[in-house]
C-alpha positions, 0 to 999 in steps of 0.5 A: 480485542483484535486477537479475539476477533481474529480467533472467533470471527465475531466482528460484533466486538467492534461495537461501532468502531471504524471497521476499515481502520480496524480491519487495516490494523488486523491485516497489518498485525496478521502480516506481522505475525506471519512474516508477510510484509506485503501489506506494509509495503503497499501501504508505504507505497500508496502514502509515498504516491499520494505525497508525490501527487500532493507536492506535484499538484501544489507546485504545478499550480503555483508555477502556472500562477507564476506564468500569468503574474508574479507573486511574492508569496507564491515565490516564497512558497516555492523557494521553501519547497526547494524550487528556487525562483529568482526574480532577476532571471525570472523566465529561466528559473520558472522553466527550471522549476517546471522541469524539476516538477516534471520529475515528480511525475516520473516518481509517481509513475515508478511508484504507481508501476511498483504498486501495480506489480504488488496488486497484479501478482500472480500470488493473488488468488480467489478465496474459493481457490485458496480454500481448495488448495488448503483443503487438498493439502490438509486432506479434509474439507475446510469450511468457508467460515474459517478464522484468520487465526485457524487459517494461519495455524493450518499453513504452519501444518502445511509448511511442516508437512512439506519440510518433512517431505510428506506432502507428495500431492504437488 
C-alpha cells in the first residue's frame, strides 16, 4: 500500500490509519531505497536522547529524595540502575552518584548537538528551491504535485547525466 501511495500521491488510501506513523514509515523506506540514511540516524539519536533524559530525570529525582531522607526502596532502585549507594558511607556515595548522574547531562548535550548538526545542515532547502533545481537539471518545468517515486526517478536521471558528463549547467 505504501508504494502505491508514493507512486500515486493518493493519501486517501490510508483509510483512517495514523498518518504520522505511516508517514514516518514511508520516509524511512524511501531513505532505505535511495540510500539516504539520515532519517534513521536522526530517529536513533532522538530515541537515545529521550532515554538519557528519562534516566537523568529518574536518577536525579531519586538522589534528591535521598538527600532529604534515607529510603531503602530508592537505594535499591539506584543500585539496580548502577548507582551504588552504601549506607555506611552514605554522604560520599550520594555525592558520587550525583557526579555520575551529571555525566548523563553531558551525554544529552552531545546528542542534542549531533541532532542539531543533522537538522541545521546546509543541505536542507525549501521545496520551491528543490523544484527549481530539479527543473533546471532536467531542462523542463517539474510540477509541484510530483510524487516521491517520480522525484527519485528524476534524481537517477540527473545522476546518470552527471556521470556521463552531460550536465554542464553547474
